[in-house]
Backbone as CSV, one residue per row, in Angstrom:
resi,resn,N_x,N_y,N_z,CA_x,CA_y,CA_z,C_x,C_y,C_z
1,MET,25.194,39.098,-0.008,23.921,38.405,0.108,23.645,38.155,1.601
2,SER,22.411,38.359,1.990,22.055,38.201,3.399,22.004,36.726,3.783
3,GLN,21.996,36.489,5.071,21.918,35.127,5.589,20.608,34.473,5.137
4,PHE,19.527,35.220,5.118,18.233,34.709,4.668,18.296,34.309,3.195
5,GLY,18.952,35.120,2.367,19.078,34.834,0.939,19.877,33.561,0.686
6,ILE,20.946,33.358,1.438,21.762,32.143,1.291,20.958,30.919,1.695
7,LEU,20.236,31.024,2.807,19.416,29.919,3.282,18.323,29.578,2.268
8,ASN,17.696,30.589,1.705,16.646,30.387,0.715,17.202,29.718,-0.545
9,MET,18.387,30.146,-0.990,19.005,29.557,-2.169,19.384,28.096,-1.893
10,ALA,19.881,27.820,-0.708,20.251,26.445,-0.341,19.021,25.538,-0.364
11,ARG,17.888,26.036,0.117,16.648,25.244,0.086,16.229,24.940,-1.342
12,ARG,16.325,25.931,-2.218,15.947,25.712,-3.622,16.862,24.690,-4.293
13,VAL,18.148,24.779,-4.024,19.097,23.822,-4.605,18.797,22.415,-4.088
14,TYR,18.515,22.301,-2.794,18.198,21.000,-2.198,16.931,20.405,-2.827
15,ARG,15.876,21.223,-2.963,14.624,20.740,-3.569,14.828,20.324,-5.020
16,PHE,15.618,21.107,-5.755,15.896,20.766,-7.148,16.640,19.431,-7.228
17,ALA,17.641,19.257,-6.374,18.402,18.005,-6.370,17.507,16.824,-6.005
18,GLU,16.652,17.010,-5.027,15.758,15.931,-4.611,14.775,15.563,-5.723
19,ARG,14.204,16.557,-6.404,13.293,16.279,-7.523,14.016,15.574,-8.661
20,THR,15.236,16.003,-8.953,16.015,15.385,-10.035,16.318,13.934,-9.707
21,ILE,16.745,13.665,-8.481,17.032,12.285,-8.068,15.764,11.445,-8.145
22,GLY,14.634,12.008,-7.711,13.359,11.297,-7.783,12.977,10.941,-9.208
23,ARG,13.152,11.881,-10.138,12.839,11.602,-11.554,13.771,10.545,-12.125
24,LEU,15.053,10.631,-11.809,16.011,9.637,-12.309,15.713,8.256,-11.736
25,ALA,15.301,8.207,-10.464,14.999,6.920,-9.823,13.826,6.229,-10.506
26,GLN,12.890,6.993,-11.077,11.705,6.413,-11.703,11.996,5.696,-13.015
27,ARG,13.194,5.833,-13.525,13.520,5.220,-14.823,13.799,3.725,-14.715
28,ASN,14.033,3.253,-13.519,14.370,1.851,-13.322,13.542,1.336,-12.151
29,TYR,13.016,0.140,-12.278,12.159,-0.433,-11.246,12.866,-0.496,-9.892
30,TYR,14.085,-1.000,-9.874,14.783,-1.228,-8.609,15.223,0.079,-7.947
31,THR,15.641,1.054,-8.736,16.008,2.337,-8.131,14.762,3.069,-7.633
32,ALA,13.650,2.919,-8.345,12.398,3.547,-7.896,11.956,2.945,-6.562
33,LYS,12.064,1.636,-6.440,11.692,0.964,-5.193,12.613,1.392,-4.048
34,ALA,13.912,1.416,-4.302,14.871,1.829,-3.270,14.635,3.273,-2.852
35,TYR,14.369,4.144,-3.810,14.124,5.550,-3.498,12.843,5.698,-2.679
36,TYR,11.800,4.942,-2.997,10.546,5.001,-2.240,10.776,4.527,-0.803
37,TYR,11.523,3.424,-0.624,11.867,2.945,0.720,12.651,4.014,1.479
38,TYR,13.580,4.657,0.802,14.392,5.711,1.418,13.494,6.839,1.929
39,LYS,12.517,7.252,1.102,11.618,8.340,1.514,10.775,7.941,2.725
40,LEU,10.298,6.696,2.753,9.520,6.228,3.901,10.377,6.180,5.167
41,ALA,11.590,5.645,5.028,12.487,5.535,6.181,12.892,6.912,6.695
42,ARG,13.152,7.839,5.793,13.532,9.196,6.192,12.396,9.874,6.959
43,ALA,11.174,9.699,6.490,10.023,10.268,7.195,9.878,9.642,8.578
44,ASP,10.127,8.330,8.692,10.051,7.649,9.988,11.121,8.162,10.952
45,ARG,12.328,8.370,10.450,13.419,8.849,11.311,13.146,10.260,11.816
46,ARG,12.538,11.076,10.990,12.261,12.467,11.369,11.119,12.579,12.375
47,TYR,10.234,11.608,12.371,9.040,11.692,13.200,9.338,11.242,14.625
48,LYS,9.002,12.065,15.579,9.117,11.730,16.997,7.768,12.035,17.626
49,GLY,7.016,11.011,17.919,5.689,11.220,18.480,5.013,9.893,18.726
50,PRO,3.677,9.898,18.830,2.966,8.638,19.078,3.154,7.657,17.918
51,PRO,3.003,6.369,18.199,3.170,5.350,17.150,2.214,5.581,15.981
52,PRO,2.560,5.066,14.818,1.722,5.261,13.627,0.340,4.619,13.743
53,LEU,-0.542,5.076,12.882,-1.854,4.478,12.714,-1.807,3.684,11.415
54,LEU,-2.205,2.437,11.480,-2.189,1.568,10.313,-3.625,1.335,9.867
55,VAL,-3.980,1.826,8.670,-5.283,1.542,8.072,-5.048,0.305,7.216
56,TYR,-5.490,-0.836,7.752,-5.135,-2.147,7.176,-6.403,-2.958,6.953
57,GLN,-6.735,-3.222,5.690,-7.959,-3.932,5.357,-7.919,-4.431,3.927
58,MET,-8.961,-5.171,3.570,-9.106,-5.619,2.182,-9.247,-4.402,1.288
59,GLY,-8.975,-4.595,0.006,-9.211,-3.520,-0.954,-10.698,-3.358,-1.216
60,LYS,-11.064,-2.203,-1.764,-12.437,-1.898,-2.193,-13.429,-1.842,-1.039
61,VAL,-13.000,-1.301,0.107,-13.933,-1.130,1.221,-14.037,0.337,1.651
62,GLY,-13.431,1.247,0.897,-13.517,2.669,1.217,-12.392,3.170,2.096
63,SER,-11.311,2.422,2.171,-10.218,2.781,3.079,-9.448,4.019,2.628
64,LYS,-9.374,4.249,1.340,-8.646,5.437,0.864,-9.342,6.709,1.339
65,THR,-10.658,6.713,1.317,-11.420,7.858,1.800,-11.149,8.086,3.285
66,VAL,-11.160,7.015,4.056,-10.878,7.120,5.494,-9.462,7.642,5.723
67,THR,-8.493,7.094,4.985,-7.093,7.510,5.137,-6.928,8.987,4.808
68,GLU,-7.500,9.423,3.692,-7.382,10.835,3.308,-8.055,11.746,4.334
69,SER,-9.189,11.317,4.877,-9.874,12.107,5.903,-9.019,12.232,7.160
70,LEU,-8.372,11.144,7.562,-7.498,11.177,8.738,-6.298,12.096,8.510
71,LYS,-5.748,12.055,7.297,-4.614,12.933,6.988,-5.043,14.399,7.030
72,MET,-6.226,14.697,6.499,-6.720,16.073,6.513,-7.009,16.541,7.940
73,ALA,-7.378,15.606,8.829,-7.673,15.943,10.222,-6.404,16.206,11.024
74,LYS,-5.231,15.879,10.448,-3.941,16.108,11.112,-3.972,15.550,12.538
75,ILE,-4.061,14.222,12.641,-4.198,13.569,13.939,-2.886,13.478,14.725
76,GLY,-1.791,13.932,14.140,-0.540,13.992,14.882,0.255,12.702,14.912
77,ARG,0.060,11.851,13.950,0.835,10.613,13.845,0.863,10.177,12.384
78,PRO,1.902,9.439,11.987,1.944,8.943,10.604,0.793,7.969,10.357
79,ILE,0.283,7.983,9.143,-0.813,7.094,8.768,-0.343,6.264,7.576
80,TYR,-0.371,4.963,7.738,-0.014,4.053,6.648,-1.270,3.342,6.188
81,HIS,-1.481,3.307,4.895,-2.650,2.670,4.291,-2.155,1.467,3.498
82,ILE,-2.488,0.270,3.959,-2.027,-0.944,3.276,-3.159,-1.971,3.200
83,HIS,-2.961,-2.942,2.305,-3.938,-4.016,2.142,-3.369,-5.384,2.480
84,LEU,-2.062,-5.523,2.472,-1.443,-6.831,2.656,-0.245,-6.739,3.588
85,LEU,0.008,-7.820,4.320,1.230,-7.919,5.110,1.895,-9.290,4.990
86,ALA,1.202,-10.280,4.463,1.791,-11.609,4.309,2.854,-11.564,3.206
87,THR,4.048,-12.017,3.520,5.182,-11.926,2.597,4.890,-12.592,1.258
88,GLU,4.291,-13.791,1.297,4.022,-14.520,0.044,3.047,-13.734,-0.837
89,THR,2.012,-13.191,-0.237,1.019,-12.430,-0.985,1.627,-11.149,-1.542
90,LEU,2.483,-10.507,-0.749,3.149,-9.286,-1.213,4.018,-9.576,-2.422
91,ASP,4.790,-10.660,-2.362,5.659,-11.018,-3.488,4.847,-11.339,-4.736
92,GLU,3.741,-12.062,-4.560,2.882,-12.409,-5.696,2.271,-11.150,-6.323
93,ASN,1.769,-10.234,-5.485,1.180,-9.003,-6.010,2.215,-8.115,-6.678
94,GLU,3.429,-8.098,-6.154,4.476,-7.307,-6.791,4.750,-7.819,-8.202
95,ARG,4.799,-9.144,-8.359,5.014,-9.723,-9.693,3.870,-9.353,-10.637
96,LYS,2.635,-9.437,-10.149,1.475,-9.114,-10.987,1.480,-7.637,-11.392
97,TYR,1.659,-6.744,-10.409,1.664,-5.315,-10.719,2.805,-4.957,-11.651
98,LYS,3.947,-5.588,-11.448,5.104,-5.307,-12.298,4.797,-5.679,-13.752
99,ALA,4.064,-6.775,-13.941,3.735,-7.236,-15.289,2.674,-6.351,-15.956
100,PHE,1.733,-5.802,-15.168,0.609,-5.070,-15.747,0.717,-3.559,-15.624
101,THR,1.716,-3.047,-14.927,1.856,-1.604,-14.770,2.838,-1.088,-15.803
102,PRO,2.397,-0.217,-16.703,3.272,0.243,-17.776,4.399,1.158,-17.296
103,HIS,4.233,1.819,-16.162,5.275,2.711,-15.667,5.611,2.335,-14.226
104,VAL,6.791,2.717,-13.807,7.222,2.429,-12.440,6.458,3.347,-11.494
105,GLY,5.995,2.793,-10.400,5.266,3.591,-9.412,3.804,3.234,-9.432
106,GLY,2.945,4.218,-9.242,1.504,3.990,-9.262,1.082,2.927,-8.269
107,ASP,0.450,1.862,-8.774,-0.039,0.791,-7.913,1.087,0.049,-7.204
108,LEU,2.262,0.052,-7.793,3.387,-0.617,-7.141,3.721,0.025,-5.795
109,LYS,3.452,1.311,-5.649,3.755,1.979,-4.381,2.929,1.403,-3.240
110,TYR,1.706,0.931,-3.529,0.921,0.271,-2.490,1.640,-0.983,-2.009
111,VAL,2.161,-1.764,-2.945,2.879,-2.988,-2.587,4.165,-2.636,-1.843
112,TRP,4.906,-1.652,-2.345,6.164,-1.261,-1.690,5.919,-0.764,-0.273
113,ARG,4.853,0.011,-0.077,4.529,0.512,1.267,4.229,-0.666,2.193
114,SER,3.480,-1.643,1.691,3.172,-2.834,2.492,4.441,-3.611,2.819
115,GLN,5.338,-3.737,1.841,6.602,-4.437,2.090,7.438,-3.699,3.127
116,TYR,7.422,-2.386,3.077,8.165,-1.576,4.050,7.612,-1.805,5.463
117,ILE,6.283,-1.796,5.604,5.659,-2.041,6.909,5.975,-3.465,7.360
118,ARG,5.943,-4.416,6.440,6.282,-5.807,6.760,7.704,-5.893,7.317
119,MET,8.653,-5.170,6.703,10.031,-5.165,7.199,10.094,-4.570,8.606
120,ARG,9.322,-3.518,8.848,9.303,-2.915,10.193,8.754,-3.888,11.219
121,VAL,7.717,-4.627,10.843,7.142,-5.618,11.756,8.162,-6.721,12.017
122,ASP,8.835,-7.189,10.963,9.827,-8.257,11.113,11.010,-7.828,11.984
123,ARG,11.422,-6.563,11.879,12.534,-6.054,12.698,12.119,-5.847,14.141
124,GLY,10.837,-5.781,14.370,10.316,-5.526,15.716,9.876,-4.085,15.829
125,LEU,8.845,-3.873,16.575,8.280,-2.531,16.706,8.837,-1.799,17.922
126,ASN,9.858,-2.384,18.563,10.537,-1.757,19.706,9.555,-1.318,20.795
127,GLY,8.621,-2.172,21.109,7.682,-1.875,22.182,6.559,-0.924,21.810
128,GLU,6.577,-0.410,20.583,5.505,0.491,20.156,4.207,-0.295,19.996
129,LYS,3.130,0.302,20.401,1.815,-0.294,20.183,1.113,0.530,19.123
130,TRP,1.097,0.003,17.916,0.472,0.699,16.798,-1.043,0.605,16.920
131,LYS,-1.711,1.643,16.483,-3.162,1.620,16.361,-3.479,1.044,14.981
132,ILE,-4.408,0.097,14.935,-4.792,-0.520,13.667,-6.271,-0.256,13.438
133,LEU,-6.579,0.325,12.293,-7.958,0.591,11.903,-8.258,-0.332,10.729
134,THR,-9.278,-1.155,10.858,-9.631,-2.048,9.764,-11.112,-1.894,9.440
135,LEU,-11.435,-1.996,8.173,-12.801,-1.802,7.688,-13.271,-3.065,6.980
136,VAL,-14.563,-3.300,6.989,-15.138,-4.409,6.234,-16.297,-3.874,5.410
137,ARG,-16.716,-4.687,4.450,-17.823,-4.304,3.573,-18.564,-5.569,3.167
138,ASP,-19.810,-5.416,2.799,-20.611,-6.532,2.308,-19.818,-7.263,1.215
139,PRO,-19.680,-8.599,1.306,-18.838,-9.327,0.347,-19.211,-9.132,-1.124
140,VAL,-20.496,-9.111,-1.447,-20.894,-8.945,-2.853,-20.535,-7.544,-3.333
141,ALA,-20.846,-6.538,-2.535,-20.549,-5.155,-2.909,-19.045,-4.926,-3.020
142,ARG,-18.253,-5.703,-2.332,-16.808,-5.570,-2.388,-16.185,-6.394,-3.516
143,ASN,-16.660,-7.626,-3.709,-16.032,-8.527,-4.676,-16.295,-8.141,-6.128
144,LEU,-17.458,-7.587,-6.420,-17.775,-7.209,-7.796,-16.826,-6.126,-8.321
145,PRO,-16.647,-4.985,-7.630,-15.696,-3.990,-8.145,-14.252,-4.492,-8.135
146,THR,-13.919,-5.358,-7.181,-12.569,-5.914,-7.137,-12.310,-6.749,-8.386
147,PHE,-13.290,-7.554,-8.755,-13.133,-8.408,-9.935,-12.865,-7.568,-11.175
148,PHE,-13.635,-6.503,-11.370,-13.480,-5.703,-12.583,-12.271,-4.777,-12.533
149,SER,-11.835,-4.380,-11.341,-10.629,-3.545,-11.272,-9.371,-4.373,-11.517
150,THR,-9.471,-5.678,-11.342,-8.333,-6.556,-11.635,-8.660,-7.424,-12.850
151,PHE,-9.445,-6.871,-13.761,-9.927,-7.590,-14.940,-8.792,-8.214,-15.744
152,GLU,-7.687,-7.455,-15.924,-6.563,-7.976,-16.714,-6.002,-9.248,-16.101
153,TRP,-5.992,-9.309,-14.775,-5.458,-10.489,-14.096,-6.395,-11.680,-14.250
154,ASN,-7.702,-11.395,-14.427,-8.706,-12.449,-14.451,-9.078,-12.895,-15.858
155,GLN,-8.448,-12.367,-16.888,-8.849,-12.696,-18.258,-8.726,-14.182,-18.562
156,ASP,-7.726,-14.844,-18.007,-7.594,-16.273,-18.263,-8.738,-17.055,-17.608
157,LEU,-9.332,-16.517,-16.538,-10.467,-17.175,-15.893,-11.768,-16.918,-16.638
158,ILE,-11.864,-15.780,-17.310,-13.112,-15.361,-17.940,-13.330,-16.046,-19.281
159,GLY,-12.299,-16.206,-20.052,-12.448,-16.749,-21.391,-12.656,-15.626,-22.384
160,ASN,-13.106,-15.917,-23.557,-13.271,-14.934,-24.636,-14.634,-14.261,-24.582
161,GLY,-14.902,-13.498,-23.535,-16.159,-12.768,-23.451,-17.363,-13.634,-23.166
162,ASN,-17.148,-14.851,-22.733,-18.238,-15.767,-22.445,-18.884,-15.346,-21.127
163,SER,-20.110,-14.811,-21.181,-20.758,-14.265,-19.987,-21.060,-15.341,-18.952
164,SER,-21.401,-16.563,-19.381,-21.687,-17.606,-18.388,-20.414,-17.992,-17.639
165,ARG,-19.281,-17.975,-18.346,-18.013,-18.289,-17.676,-17.620,-17.161,-16.715
166,THR,-17.916,-15.911,-17.090,-17.647,-14.777,-16.193,-18.464,-14.932,-14.920
167,GLY,-19.726,-15.286,-15.048,-20.580,-15.494,-13.878,-20.068,-16.616,-12.999
168,MET,-19.625,-17.716,-13.625,-19.068,-18.825,-12.840,-17.805,-18.373,-12.114
169,THR,-16.985,-17.570,-12.781,-15.758,-17.081,-12.159,-16.061,-16.203,-10.955
170,LEU,-17.054,-15.322,-11.095,-17.435,-14.452,-9.978,-17.958,-15.254,-8.789
171,ARG,-18.612,-16.389,-9.058,-19.170,-17.198,-7.977,-18.169,-18.197,-7.410
172,SER,-17.035,-18.415,-8.091,-16.100,-19.441,-7.628,-15.418,-19.009,-6.338
173,PRO,-15.166,-19.965,-5.449,-14.551,-19.629,-4.166,-13.162,-18.991,-4.304
174,SER,-12.449,-19.273,-5.382,-11.089,-18.735,-5.516,-11.071,-17.222,-5.741
175,THR,-12.173,-16.646,-6.247,-12.198,-15.201,-6.482,-12.915,-14.439,-5.373
176,LYS,-13.379,-15.141,-4.353,-14.097,-14.485,-3.265,-13.184,-14.342,-2.050
177,ILE,-13.320,-13.220,-1.397,-12.672,-13.027,-0.107,-13.776,-12.611,0.848
178,VAL,-14.011,-13.413,1.852,-15.057,-13.108,2.820,-14.438,-12.244,3.916
179,PRO,-15.043,-11.099,4.238,-14.467,-10.214,5.246,-14.111,-10.914,6.554
180,ARG,-14.958,-11.834,7.010,-14.688,-12.530,8.264,-13.387,-13.332,8.177
181,SER,-13.179,-14.045,7.084,-11.953,-14.846,6.980,-10.742,-13.968,6.698
182,TRP,-10.920,-12.862,5.972,-9.780,-11.970,5.736,-9.256,-11.438,7.054
183,LEU,-10.155,-11.019,7.922,-9.746,-10.446,9.195,-8.980,-11.453,10.044
184,SER,-9.511,-12.661,10.160,-8.840,-13.651,11.012,-7.527,-14.127,10.405
185,VAL,-7.486,-14.316,9.097,-6.276,-14.819,8.457,-5.215,-13.726,8.315
186,SER,-5.595,-12.585,7.772,-4.616,-11.541,7.473,-4.092,-10.811,8.691
187,LEU,-4.977,-10.398,9.558,-4.545,-9.593,10.695,-3.769,-10.435,11.698
188,LYS,-4.252,-11.602,12.022,-3.535,-12.460,12.964,-2.279,-13.025,12.338
189,GLY,-2.315,-13.330,11.035,-1.151,-13.874,10.350,-0.069,-12.837,10.065
190,SER,-0.377,-11.552,10.283,0.590,-10.500,9.982,1.665,-10.365,11.043
191,GLY,1.419,-10.909,12.243,2.376,-10.740,13.324,2.151,-9.462,14.111
192,MET,1.153,-8.670,13.725,0.883,-7.397,14.412,0.117,-7.627,15.718
193,ILE,-0.711,-8.702,15.776,-1.449,-8.982,16.999,-1.272,-10.461,17.347
194,SER,-1.517,-10.792,18.562,-1.416,-12.191,19.003,-2.641,-12.957,18.533
195,PRO,-2.444,-14.226,18.093,-3.596,-15.029,17.648,-4.548,-15.344,18.782
């Protein structure tokens, strides 16, 4: 067998082993989380170049479209797309997603990615100056889809299909996030920039 054939076979065996480990890791919440962290850390270790770009903003403002466009543009740096960096909020969202997500992964990966970035920030960025891209959107246009996309979480606030109670819930301050306050509280409170 030629040297090329051996190398090609070794690559196939490696890919098969990696896929098998990935599938096995998905069977348990904690192994899936550890495996996802491992993949993020491995990608970070392999990358030698300019500091990452962090697309960091509230949900439901079009950030996924921006992130995918940046990835397609191949800007030459890792791109992380996250919504949260505060440890307490991350822990709370992990509990909620864990309760409402029927399978390991999916939406939990957003939380895990945020937790991974939080750990990197806590360990120190070693003098790296990350680029941070943040987006905002009209509060009403943002809060309405957010409310319905997290409908399962809000059922105790809504009641039994009572439309007047749903309207009161949508107008209550506890379900609103104003872009101006999110930016000042989340970004400055993340430790990524000086207050």
